[in-house]
C-alpha positions in Angstrom: -10.7 0.6 21.8 -8.4 2.1 19.7 -6.1 -0.9 19.5 -9.1 -2.9 17.6 -10.6 -0.1 15.8 -11.1 -0.3 12.0 -10.2 2.6 10.0 -13.1 4.9 9.4 -15.3 2.4 11.4 -16.8 4.9 14.2 -15.1 8.5 13.7 -12.5 10.6 11.9 -9.3 10.4 13.5 -6.4 13.2 14.1 -4.7 12.3 10.7 -7.6 11.2 8.7 -8.5 7.7 7.0 -6.1 8.0 4.0 -2.9 8.8 6.1 -4.0 6.3 8.9 -3.8 3.6 6.1 -0.6 4.7 5.2 0.8 4.7 8.6 -0.8 1.1 9.0 0.8 0.2 5.6 4.5 1.6 7.1 4.0 -0.7 10.4 2.9 -4.0 8.2 6.3 -2.9 6.0 8.6 -2.5 9.0 7.6 -5.9 10.1 7.8 -7.9 7.0 4.1 -8.7 6.8 2.8 -11.4 4.5 1.1 -10.2 1.1 -2.2 -11.0 2.1 -1.8 -8.6 5.1 0.1 -5.9 2.3 -3.1 -6.8 -0.2 -5.8 -5.7 2.7 -4.2 -2.5 3.8 -3.6 -1.6 0.1 -7.0 -2.2 -0.9 -8.2 -0.1 1.9 -5.8 2.9 0.9 -6.8 2.6 -2.6 -10.9 2.8 -1.6 -9.8 6.0 0.3 -8.5 7.3 -2.8 -4.9 6.5 -2.8 -2.9 6.1 -5.7 -0.3 3.5 -6.4 2.2 6.2 -6.8 1.5 7.2 -3.1 1.8 3.5 -1.9 4.9 3.2 -3.0 5.9 6.2 -1.5 5.2 4.9 1.7 7.7 2.0 1.3 10.2 4.8 -0.1 9.8 6.7 2.9 9.8 4.0 5.8 12.8 2.7 3.7 15.7 4.4 5.9 14.1 3.3 9.1 13.5 -0.4 8.0 16.7 -0.7 6.1 18.0 -1.5 2.7 17.4 -5.4 3.2 13.9 -5.2 4.6 12.8 -2.6 1.9 14.5 -5.4 -0.9 12.1 -7.9 0.7 9.4 -6.0 0.8 9.2 -4.3 -2.7 8.2 -7.6 -4.7 5.3 -8.1 -2.3 4.2 -4.8 -2.6 4.8 -4.3 -6.0 2.8 -8.0 -6.5 -0.1 -6.3 -4.4 -0.1 -3.4 -6.7 -0.5 -5.4 -10.1 3.0 -5.2 -11.1 4.0 -8.0 -13.4 7.2 -8.9 -11.5 8.0 -11.5 -14.6 7.3 -9.3 -17.5 8.2 -5.6 -16.5 6.5 -2.5 -15.1 2.9 -3.1 -16.5 0.5 -5.2 -14.7 -0.8 -8.7 -16.1 -3.4 -6.9 -18.1 -0.6 -4.8 -19.7 -1.5 -1.6 -17.9 1.1 0.5 -15.7 -0.6 0.7 -12.4 -3.1 3.4 -11.9 -3.9 3.5 -15.4 -7.2 2.9 -16.5 -8.6 2.9 -13.1 -10.7 6.2 -12.7 -9.3 9.1 -11.1 -8.5 7.6 -8.0 -6.2 4.8 -9.3 -8.9 2.3 -7.9 -10.8 0.0 -9.5 
């Protein structure tokens, strides 16, 4: 069944796994999903080769649809999931900027 299928679980979709994960992330951002839900979507997207820059691009792209208040509310949760150190600036808690030192795809 389509509504219960995991991304990439049984077959390639028309959109492709990475784009399907971006759409899923956009939907989660649109409904104001909690951080653990965003974390799962982001981890899956990174595993499919998405970069932190592309993931932030999903938030920017969905911004006009969800409105400024929702965008501002979602941004810190997404930043936290991506490893940004919200207390001390742009880098993550290890001092790296998101995507640095994590291999060619930005993951792990």
